[in-house]
KEKE-3310 file (N, C-alpha, C; in steps of 0.2 Angstrom, whole numbers, plus 5000, padded with zeros to 4 digits):
npx = (5573:5583:5590:5604:5609:5622:5617:5609:5616:5613:5601:5604:5615:5609:5598:5606:5613:5600:5599:5609:5606:5594:5598:5596:5593:5595:5585:5573:5573:5568:5556:5551:5550:5542:5528:5525:5523:5512:5502:5496:5505:5507:5520:5526:5534:5540:5550:5558:5567:5568:5577:5579:5567:5563:5573:5566:5556:5557:5553:5543:5544:5549:5545:5549:5553:5544:5552:5564:5560:5554:5568:5574:5565:5566:5582:5581:5577)
npy = (4593:4604:4608:4610:4606:4603:4608:4619:4633:4646:4649:4641:4647:4660:4655:4649:4661:4668:4657:4658:4671:4671:4661:4648:4630:4626:4618:4624:4638:4635:4630:4640:4648:4640:4641:4654:4656:4661:4654:4648:4635:4620:4612:4597:4585:4573:4565:4554:4557:4565:4574:4581:4585:4592:4603:4608:4613:4626:4635:4639:4648:4664:4673:4676:4690:4699:4703:4696:4683:4683:4683:4673:4667:4673:4670:4656:4656)
npz = (4848:4842:4853:4858:4844:4832:4820:4822:4826:4827:4836:4846:4853:4856:4865:4877:4879:4886:4896:4906:4907:4917:4924:4922:4913:4898:4891:4901:4895:4883:4884:4890:4881:4872:4882:4880:4866:4856:4849:4861:4866:4872:4885:4883:4893:4893:4899:4911:4919:4935:4938:4926:4925:4935:4931:4919:4923:4931:4922:4924:4934:4928:4914:4898:4889:4878:4868:4870:4867:4853:4849:4850:4841:4828:4830:4828:4814)
capx = (5577:5586:5593:5613:5611:5626:5613:5606:5620:5611:5595:5607:5618:5601:5594:5612:5614:5595:5600:5612:5603:5591:5601:5591:5595:5593:5577:5568:5572:5565:5548:5547:5548:5533:5525:5525:5520:5505:5496:5494:5505:5507:5525:5526:5543:5542:5556:5556:5573:5566:5582:5576:5561:5564:5577:5561:5550:5560:5553:5536:5547:5549:5543:5553:5550:5542:5560:5568:5553:5555:5575:5574:5561:5571:5588:5578:5575)
capy = (4591:4609:4610:4607:4602:4608:4611:4626:4635:4655:4646:4639:4652:4664:4650:4650:4667:4669:4654:4661:4676:4668:4656:4640:4627:4627:4616:4627:4642:4631:4627:4644:4652:4638:4643:4662:4656:4665:4649:4646:4628:4618:4608:4590:4583:4567:4561:4550:4559:4568:4580:4585:4588:4598:4608:4612:4616:4632:4639:4643:4655:4668:4675:4681:4697:4700:4706:4689:4679:4686:4685:4666:4663:4675:4666:4648:4655)
capz = (4843:4842:4857:4857:4840:4828:4815:4824:4831:4831:4840:4854:4855:4859:4872:4879:4882:4890:4901:4910:4911:4919:4928:4922:4910:4889:4892:4902:4893:4879:4887:4893:4875:4872:4885:4877:4860:4855:4849:4868:4866:4878:4884:4887:4893:4890:4902:4918:4923:4940:4939:4920:4925:4939:4927:4914:4927:4932:4915:4926:4938:4924:4909:4893:4886:4869:4864:4871:4862:4846:4849:4849:4836:4825:4829:4822:4805)
cpx = (5582:5591:5599:5612:5615:5624:5609:5611:5617:5606:5600:5611:5613:5601:5600:5615:5608:5596:5604:5610:5599:5591:5596:5595:5593:5586:5572:5568:5568:5559:5547:5545:5539:5526:5522:5521:5512:5498:5494:5497:5508:5515:5522:5533:5543:5551:5554:5559:5568:5570:5581:5571:5560:5568:5572:5556:5550:5558:5545:5537:5548:5546:5549:5549:5549:5547:5563:5564:5555:5562:5575:5571:5566:5579:5586:5577:5569)
cpy = (4597:4609:4606:4605:4607:4613:4618:4631:4643:4652:4646:4643:4657:4660:4650:4655:4669:4664:4655:4668:4676:4662:4649:4636:4627:4623:4622:4634:4639:4632:4635:4650:4649:4639:4650:4661:4659:4660:4645:4636:4626:4613:4601:4588:4578:4565:4560:4553:4564:4576:4583:4587:4593:4605:4611:4615:4624:4637:4641:4648:4661:4667:4677:4686:4696:4700:4698:4684:4677:4686:4677:4665:4667:4673:4659:4649:4654)
cpz = (4841:4847:4857:4850:4836:4821:4815:4828:4832:4836:4846:4855:4860:4864:4877:4884:4889:4896:4903:4910:4915:4925:4928:4916:4903:4889:4895:4901:4884:4879:4889:4886:4872:4874:4883:4871:4861:4852:4856:4867:4872:4879:4888:4885:4891:4892:4908:4921:4928:4940:4933:4921:4928:4936:4922:4917:4929:4926:4917:4931:4935:4918:4904:4890:4879:4866:4863:4867:4857:4846:4845:4844:4827:4822:4825:4816:4803)
residu = (VAL:PHE:LEU:ASP:ASN:PRO:LYS:PHE:PRO:GLU:VAL:ASN:LYS:ARG:ILE:THR:GLU:LEU:ALA:GLU:LYS:TYR:GLN:VAL:SER:ASN:SER:ALA:ILE:ALA:ALA:ALA:TRP:LEU:LEU:ARG:HIS:PRO:ALA:ASP:MET:GLN:VAL:ILE:LEU:GLY:SER:THR:SER:LEU:THR:ARG:ILE:GLN:SER:ILE:VAL:LYS:ALA:CYS:ASP:PHE:THR:LEU:THR:ARG:GLU:GLU:TRP:TYR:SER:VAL:TYR:VAL:ALA:ALA:GLY)
# end
């Protein structure tokens, strides 16, 4: 809903910066953000595209720092 949506430029800018840092897709950063959420949220992919799933699963290969997680939270408003 918010990825690549022009209504949310600040959060997309921050997600893109992190995606470049970790060399993953924006979707992987969004999934990593959810996995680090203090409410222990779970990611539901909702995709049948193997390429998209492989892209998002890379979120399991790294952990956002607390500062990075919070920067996405703040950017989201």
